[in-house]
ROTORVEX-39890 format. One record per residue (C-alpha): residue number from 0; x, y, z; residue in three letters. Coordinates in nm, 4 decimals. Each point is the difference from the previous one (the first is absolute). Example, Ala and Ser with C-alpha at 12.3 -4.5 7.8 and 13.67 -1.06 7.14 Angstrom:
2
PAKE pos        x        y        z code
PAKE   0   1.2300  -0.4500   0.7800  ALA
PAKE   1   0.1370   0.3440  -0.0660  SER
***
This chain:
223
PAKE pos        x        y        z code
PAKE   0  12.5302 -11.1786  14.1110  MET
PAKE   1   0.2132  -0.2420  -0.1953  SER
PAKE   2   0.0818   0.0485  -0.3691  GLU
PAKE   3  -0.2460  -0.2775  -0.0855  HIS
PAKE   4  -0.2982   0.1605   0.1716  ASP
PAKE   5  -0.2663   0.1598  -0.2174  VAL
PAKE   6  -0.0498   0.3674   0.0947  PRO
PAKE   7  -0.3463   0.0808   0.1330  VAL
PAKE   8  -0.1749   0.3352   0.0023  ASP
PAKE   9  -0.0316   0.0793   0.3713  GLN
PAKE  10  -0.3432   0.1610  -0.0401  VAL
PAKE  11  -0.1818  -0.2293  -0.2411  SER
PAKE  12   0.1959  -0.3176   0.0601  GLY
PAKE  13   0.0244  -0.0566  -0.3775  VAL
PAKE  14   0.3189  -0.1526  -0.1373  GLU
PAKE  15   0.1835   0.2531  -0.2178  GLU
PAKE  16   0.2089  -0.2272  -0.2257  ARG
PAKE  17  -0.2833  -0.1418  -0.2204  PRO
PAKE  18  -0.1306   0.3513  -0.0556  GLN
PAKE  19   0.3427   0.1175  -0.1084  ASN
PAKE  20   0.0264  -0.2912  -0.2360  ARG
PAKE  21  -0.3350   0.0838  -0.1558  ARG
PAKE  22   0.1028   0.3603  -0.0445  GLU
PAKE  23   0.3272  -0.0928  -0.1700  TRP
PAKE  24  -0.1816  -0.2529  -0.2180  SER
PAKE  25  -0.2363   0.2714  -0.1166  GLY
PAKE  26   0.2884   0.2342  -0.0762  VAL
PAKE  27   0.1814  -0.2653  -0.2017  LEU
PAKE  28  -0.3131  -0.0806  -0.1984  ARG
PAKE  29  -0.0528   0.3663  -0.0790  SER
PAKE  30   0.3573   0.0220  -0.1326  LEU
PAKE  31   0.0259  -0.3300  -0.1871  VAL
PAKE  32  -0.3380   0.0009  -0.1740  LEU
PAKE  33   0.0604   0.3175  -0.2083  PRO
PAKE  34   0.3424  -0.1329  -0.1040  VAL
PAKE  35  -0.1540  -0.3265  -0.1190  LEU
PAKE  36  -0.2720   0.1855  -0.1910  ILE
PAKE  37   0.2537   0.2233  -0.1762  VAL
PAKE  38   0.2178  -0.3013  -0.0884  ALA
PAKE  39  -0.3016  -0.1804  -0.1443  ALA
PAKE  40  -0.0965   0.3021  -0.2118  ILE
PAKE  41   0.3544   0.0355  -0.1347  VAL
PAKE  42   0.0084  -0.3711  -0.0839  GLY
PAKE  43  -0.3277   0.0224  -0.1902  VAL
PAKE  44   0.1175   0.3046  -0.1955  LEU
PAKE  45   0.3239  -0.1726  -0.0985  LEU
PAKE  46  -0.1914  -0.3112  -0.1058  TYR
PAKE  47  -0.2433   0.2016  -0.2123  VAL
PAKE  48   0.2870   0.1896  -0.1602  ASP
PAKE  49   0.1657  -0.3279  -0.0930  ARG
PAKE  50  -0.3236  -0.1328  -0.1508  LEU
PAKE  51  -0.0253   0.3155  -0.2087  ARG
PAKE  52   0.3498  -0.0531  -0.1293  GLY
PAKE  53   0.1500   0.2852   0.1982  GLY
PAKE  54   0.1009   0.3315  -0.1504  SER
PAKE  55   0.3228   0.0935   0.1742  THR
PAKE  56   0.3191  -0.0442  -0.2042  PRO
PAKE  57   0.3248  -0.1048   0.1597  ALA
PAKE  58   0.2400   0.2719   0.1109  SER
PAKE  59   0.1924  -0.0386  -0.3264  ASP
PAKE  60  -0.3171   0.0498  -0.2046  GLY
PAKE  61  -0.0315  -0.3650  -0.1009  TYR
PAKE  62  -0.2864  -0.2277   0.0914  GLY
PAKE  63  -0.3741   0.0528  -0.0057  ILE
PAKE  64  -0.0952   0.3502  -0.1184  VAL
PAKE  65  -0.3327   0.1765   0.0009  GLU
PAKE  66  -0.2009  -0.0420  -0.3181  LEU
PAKE  67  -0.1561   0.3223  -0.1323  PRO
PAKE  68  -0.3758  -0.0094   0.0600  ALA
PAKE  69  -0.0804   0.0521  -0.3666  GLU
PAKE  70   0.1882  -0.3199  -0.0853  MET
PAKE  71  -0.2151  -0.2145   0.2282  ASN
PAKE  72  -0.2886  -0.0824  -0.2304  THR
PAKE  73  -0.1730  -0.2316   0.2476  THR
PAKE  74  -0.0564   0.2653   0.2644  GLY
PAKE  75   0.0965  -0.2530   0.2670  ARG
PAKE  76   0.3135  -0.0372   0.2118  ALA
PAKE  77   0.2952  -0.1423  -0.1916  VAL
PAKE  78   0.0573  -0.3708   0.0493  SER
PAKE  79   0.1522  -0.3024  -0.1691  SER
PAKE  80  -0.3437  -0.1655   0.0059  ASP
PAKE  81  -0.1706  -0.0758  -0.3309  VAL
PAKE  82  -0.2204   0.2894  -0.1078  GLY
PAKE  83   0.2000   0.2644   0.1886  ARG
PAKE  84   0.2557   0.2511  -0.1212  THR
PAKE  85   0.3461  -0.1358   0.0773  ALA
PAKE  86   0.2216   0.1802   0.2541  PRO
PAKE  87   0.2503   0.2266  -0.1720  ASP
PAKE  88   0.3711  -0.0325   0.0658  PHE
PAKE  89   0.3337   0.1536  -0.0878  ARG
PAKE  90   0.3038  -0.2282   0.0073  LEU
PAKE  91   0.3608   0.0056  -0.1100  GLN
PAKE  92   0.1154  -0.2039  -0.2982  THR
PAKE  93   0.3226  -0.2065  -0.0036  PRO
PAKE  94   0.1777   0.2679  -0.2047  ASP
PAKE  95  -0.0855   0.2724   0.2520  GLY
PAKE  96  -0.3005   0.1412  -0.1831  GLY
PAKE  97  -0.3563   0.0290   0.1261  GLU
PAKE  98  -0.3246  -0.1673  -0.0919  LEU
PAKE  99  -0.3475   0.1164   0.0988  ARG
PAKE 100  -0.2913  -0.2311  -0.0680  LEU
PAKE 101  -0.2514   0.2734  -0.0831  SER
PAKE 102   0.2261   0.1233  -0.2824  ASP
PAKE 103  -0.1169  -0.3058  -0.1941  LEU
PAKE 104  -0.3647   0.1087  -0.0056  ARG
PAKE 105  -0.1617  -0.0540  -0.3365  GLY
PAKE 106   0.1614  -0.3430  -0.0333  HIS
PAKE 107  -0.1023  -0.3405   0.1319  PRO
PAKE 108   0.2607  -0.0971   0.2593  VAL
PAKE 109   0.1205  -0.3233   0.1562  LEU
PAKE 110   0.1626   0.0592   0.3406  VAL
PAKE 111   0.2030  -0.3035   0.1020  ASN
PAKE 112   0.1611  -0.0382   0.3452  PHE
PAKE 113   0.3029  -0.2304   0.0077  TRP
PAKE 114   0.3479  -0.0705   0.1370  ALA
PAKE 115   0.3026  -0.1761  -0.1472  SER
PAKE 116   0.0017  -0.2684   0.2739  TRP
PAKE 117  -0.3645  -0.0910  -0.0677  CYS
PAKE 118  -0.0175  -0.3264  -0.1978  ILE
PAKE 119  -0.3598   0.0481  -0.1260  PRO
PAKE 120   0.1037   0.3493  -0.1144  CYS
PAKE 121   0.2702  -0.1571  -0.2138  ARG
PAKE 122  -0.2507  -0.2486  -0.1384  GLN
PAKE 123  -0.2458   0.2650  -0.1172  GLU
PAKE 124   0.2403   0.2659  -0.1287  MET
PAKE 125   0.0541  -0.1488  -0.3490  PRO
PAKE 126  -0.3770   0.0193  -0.0592  GLU
PAKE 127  -0.0104   0.3625   0.1124  ILE
PAKE 128   0.2929   0.0870  -0.2268  VAL
PAKE 129  -0.1754  -0.1655  -0.2959  ARG
PAKE 130  -0.3260   0.1825   0.0732  ALA
PAKE 131   0.1795   0.3338   0.0095  TYR
PAKE 132   0.1695  -0.0659  -0.3324  ALA
PAKE 133  -0.3319  -0.0976  -0.1561  ALA
PAKE 134  -0.2140   0.2845   0.1344  HIS
PAKE 135   0.2240   0.2988   0.0714  HIS
PAKE 136  -0.0652   0.1577  -0.3384  ASP
PAKE 137  -0.3716  -0.0381   0.0699  GLY
PAKE 138   0.0291   0.2071   0.3170  GLY
PAKE 139   0.0727  -0.2500   0.2790  LEU
PAKE 140   0.2298   0.1266   0.2723  ARG
PAKE 141   0.1629  -0.2199   0.2634  ILE
PAKE 142   0.1521   0.1132   0.3290  VAL
PAKE 143   0.2080  -0.2608   0.1816  ALA
PAKE 144   0.0311   0.0918   0.3685  VAL
PAKE 145   0.2923  -0.1706   0.1724  ASP
PAKE 146  -0.0257  -0.0464   0.3745  LEU
PAKE 147   0.2877   0.1365   0.2065  GLN
PAKE 148   0.3013  -0.1078  -0.2053  GLU
PAKE 149   0.2953   0.2025  -0.1182  ASN
PAKE 150   0.0510   0.1312  -0.3512  ALA
PAKE 151   0.2625  -0.2616  -0.0918  ASP
PAKE 152  -0.2336  -0.2860   0.0919  GLN
PAKE 153  -0.2792   0.1565  -0.2015  VAL
PAKE 154   0.2185   0.0624  -0.3051  ARG
PAKE 155   0.1296  -0.3565   0.0131  GLY
PAKE 156  -0.3513  -0.1444   0.0028  PHE
PAKE 157  -0.1179   0.2353  -0.2745  ALA
PAKE 158   0.2948  -0.0919  -0.2211  GLY
PAKE 159  -0.0551  -0.3706   0.0539  GLU
PAKE 160  -0.3590   0.0173  -0.1225  PHE
PAKE 161   0.0296   0.2807  -0.2527  GLY
PAKE 162  -0.2353   0.2375   0.1843  MET
PAKE 163  -0.0263   0.3183  -0.2063  THR
PAKE 164  -0.3026   0.1500   0.1782  PHE
PAKE 165   0.0324   0.2447   0.2915  PRO
PAKE 166   0.1214  -0.1359   0.3336  ILE
PAKE 167  -0.0431   0.1759   0.3333  ALA
PAKE 168   0.1500  -0.0909   0.3381  ILE
PAKE 169  -0.2168   0.0071   0.3115  ASP
PAKE 170   0.2939   0.0363   0.2394  ARG
PAKE 171  -0.2048   0.0375   0.3195  THR
PAKE 172  -0.2901  -0.2284  -0.0889  GLY
PAKE 173  -0.2445   0.2884   0.0546  ALA
PAKE 174  -0.1606  -0.0374  -0.3417  VAL
PAKE 175  -0.0400  -0.3751   0.0395  ALA
PAKE 176  -0.1615   0.0603   0.3383  SER
PAKE 177  -0.2447   0.2541  -0.1416  ALA
PAKE 178  -0.0869  -0.2406  -0.2808  TRP
PAKE 179  -0.0390  -0.2696   0.2692  ARG
PAKE 180   0.2751  -0.2268  -0.1251  ILE
PAKE 181   0.0924  -0.2571   0.2614  GLY
PAKE 182  -0.1442  -0.2731   0.2177  GLY
PAKE 183  -0.0811  -0.3596  -0.0903  PRO
PAKE 184  -0.2236   0.0947  -0.2940  ILE
PAKE 185   0.1224   0.3294  -0.1459  LYS
PAKE 186   0.3720  -0.0612  -0.0263  GLY
PAKE 187   0.2162   0.0340  -0.3074  ILE
PAKE 188  -0.0326  -0.0164  -0.2850  PRO
PAKE 189  -0.3145   0.2110  -0.0017  SER
PAKE 190  -0.1377   0.1652  -0.3124  SER
PAKE 191  -0.2556   0.2788  -0.0416  TYR
PAKE 192  -0.1677   0.0868  -0.3281  PHE
PAKE 193  -0.0978   0.3677  -0.0260  LEU
PAKE 194  -0.2138   0.1533  -0.2721  ASP
PAKE 195   0.0882   0.3283  -0.1702  ALA
PAKE 196  -0.1638   0.1918   0.2884  ASP
PAKE 197   0.2173  -0.1710   0.2606  GLY
PAKE 198  -0.2824  -0.2176   0.1346  VAL
PAKE 199   0.0856  -0.3548   0.1106  VAL
PAKE 200  -0.1955  -0.2394  -0.2230  ARG
PAKE 201   0.1687  -0.3277   0.0935  ALA
PAKE 202   0.2722  -0.1338   0.2260  ARG
PAKE 203   0.1902  -0.3252   0.0297  VAL
PAKE 204   0.1813  -0.1270   0.3085  PHE
PAKE 205   0.2600  -0.2516  -0.1093  GLY
PAKE 206   0.1845  -0.0613  -0.3268  PRO
PAKE 207  -0.1628   0.1000  -0.3258  LEU
PAKE 208  -0.0339  -0.2535  -0.2796  THR
PAKE 209  -0.0432   0.0748  -0.3681  ALA
PAKE 210  -0.3718  -0.0747   0.0344  GLN
PAKE 211  -0.0646   0.2056   0.3146  SER
PAKE 212   0.2061   0.2880  -0.1348  LEU
PAKE 213  -0.1932   0.0068  -0.3262  SER
PAKE 214  -0.3365  -0.0217   0.1731  GLY
PAKE 215   0.0722   0.2768   0.2485  ASN
PAKE 216   0.1530   0.2294  -0.2611  LEU
PAKE 217  -0.3296  -0.0279  -0.1864  ALA
PAKE 218  -0.1784   0.1550   0.3012  THR
PAKE 219   0.1980   0.3213  -0.0557  ILE
PAKE 220  -0.0508   0.0057  -0.3752  GLY
PAKE 221   0.3198  -0.1723  -0.1103  VAL
PAKE 222  -0.0741  -0.2678  -0.2580  GLN
***
């Protein structure tokens, strides 16, 4: 028999190679299918965790942190969507301190995501600075979250615009991801208006104007 001949069972006369192929095909399917199912389940779990804002801080303790259940007044998963309790975070400030969003409970809060290279961010910042000066004594708190820049860049930008409100640096981008910052629609600047219970009442994607800032501050009780 040459190497190209198909082996034949001498009793039944049935070719053996197709049968072997079918057997191996069945074995491969039995191995691959469970792997694909597990991968799909893991992918779904990761996607759901991202939609919920995540709850695992970075190894250095900064990033998204779990919000105590008693501070979630909506009873629903945290989210940056309007009507939901905002995801909590702990970030480092330019001077090496720490800022945690939930520490500002009891105050209306504007959370603004920005970067020094962002031209629309530069356009809106004077309005934000003016709003803070006008309403800080009335209880307004502002948290300016810089995206992945170093402390010197942040301090330079803050000094240029006279930013006296707290600034936090999202060095890994994990907070921005949990708040769903990014893509063609939700880029920076992005602003979220939280009421005194930490619930998102309004959000603006793009630069704030004096008019839009005033109108959205009114939704969280700042007149």
